[in-house]
C-alpha positions as CSV (number, residue, x, y, z in Angstrom):
1,X,-15.6,29.6,38.2
2,X,-18.9,28.6,39.6
3,X,-20.5,28.2,35.9
4,X,-19.2,27.6,32.9
5,X,-18.7,30.6,30.9
6,X,-21.1,30.0,27.9
7,X,-24.0,29.5,30.6
8,X,-23.3,32.7,32.7
9,X,-23.3,34.6,29.1
10,X,-26.3,33.3,28.3
11,X,-28.5,33.9,31.5
12,X,-26.9,37.4,31.4
13,X,-28.1,37.4,27.3
14,X,-31.8,36.1,28.5
15,X,-32.6,37.2,32.4
16,X,-36.2,35.9,32.1
17,X,-35.3,32.5,30.1
18,X,-36.9,29.9,32.5
19,X,-33.7,26.9,33.0
20,X,-33.4,24.4,35.1
21,X,-30.3,23.7,37.1
22,X,-28.4,21.6,39.3
23,X,-26.5,23.5,42.7
24,X,-23.7,21.9,44.1
25,X,-23.2,22.9,47.9
26,X,-19.7,23.1,49.4
27,X,-21.5,21.2,52.8
28,X,-25.0,19.4,53.3
29,X,-27.7,20.4,50.8
30,X,-30.9,20.1,52.5
31,X,-29.1,23.2,54.6
32,X,-29.6,25.4,52.1
33,X,-32.8,24.9,50.4
34,X,-34.0,27.7,51.9
35,X,-31.6,30.0,50.7
36,X,-32.0,28.6,46.8
37,X,-35.6,29.4,47.3
38,X,-35.1,33.0,48.7
39,X,-32.9,33.4,45.5
40,X,-35.9,32.9,43.6
41,X,-35.8,29.4,42.2
42,X,-38.3,26.7,43.0
43,X,-36.7,23.6,44.4
44,X,-37.3,20.4,43.4
45,X,-35.6,18.1,45.1
46,X,-31.9,17.8,47.4
47,X,-29.8,15.2,47.4
48,X,-27.6,14.7,49.9
49,X,-25.1,11.7,48.8
50,X,-24.1,14.3,46.1
51,X,-24.6,17.5,47.8
52,X,-26.9,18.8,45.0
53,X,-30.4,20.7,44.6
54,X,-32.4,20.6,41.6
55,X,-34.0,23.8,41.0
56,X,-35.4,25.8,38.3
57,X,-36.8,29.5,37.5
58,X,-35.5,32.2,35.6
59,X,-32.0,32.6,34.2
60,X,-31.6,36.1,36.7
61,X,-32.1,33.9,39.7
62,X,-30.0,31.4,38.7
63,X,-27.3,34.7,38.3
64,X,-28.1,35.3,41.8
65,X,-27.6,31.6,43.8
66,X,-24.0,31.9,42.2
67,X,-23.2,34.7,44.4
68,X,-23.9,32.9,47.2
69,X,-20.5,31.8,49.7
70,X,-22.1,28.0,50.0
71,X,-22.5,27.7,46.3
72,X,-19.5,24.9,44.9
73,X,-21.0,25.2,41.1
74,X,-24.5,25.6,38.9
75,X,-24.9,23.4,35.8
76,X,-28.3,22.5,33.6
77,X,-30.1,19.9,34.7
78,X,-30.0,17.5,31.7
79,X,-32.0,14.0,31.1
80,X,-28.8,11.4,31.3
81,X,-29.7,8.4,29.1
82,X,-27.0,5.5,30.5
83,X,-25.3,2.4,28.3
84,X,-28.5,3.4,26.0
85,X,-31.2,2.3,28.5
86,X,-34.2,4.0,28.4
87,X,-35.3,5.3,31.7
88,X,-38.7,4.0,31.9
89,X,-39.2,0.5,29.7
90,X,-43.2,0.9,31.0
91,X,-43.2,3.6,28.4
92,X,-43.5,1.1,25.2
93,X,-46.9,0.9,24.2
94,X,-47.6,-2.8,23.8
95,X,-50.8,-4.6,22.1
96,X,-52.6,-7.9,22.0
97,X,-52.7,-9.4,18.6
98,X,-54.0,-13.1,18.3
99,X,-53.5,-13.9,21.7
100,X,-49.9,-12.7,22.1
101,X,-48.5,-9.8,23.4
102,X,-46.5,-7.6,20.7
103,X,-44.6,-4.3,20.8
104,X,-46.6,-1.3,19.2
105,X,-44.5,-0.2,15.9
């Protein structure tokens, strides 16, 4: 199966839902960017090292991508946090107080 059954059910039940997915390809991902786009999805990026394509669009278009022979699997694109470290520490607000820098609360 190219996608989890619960995802397939969700996409079928709401074909107009907007989703972000990772498409795993059987070979070089950059060879299939146009194929993903021709199914109706917008491609954000292709990753050579992992043979994956980050894309978004309507659930019905994801179902179309699943029918392509070069697709290994499709999963939801989710934010990943590793080891409890914020992905962008620069987002933390800082303020100056009495000639010392302090984290804003």
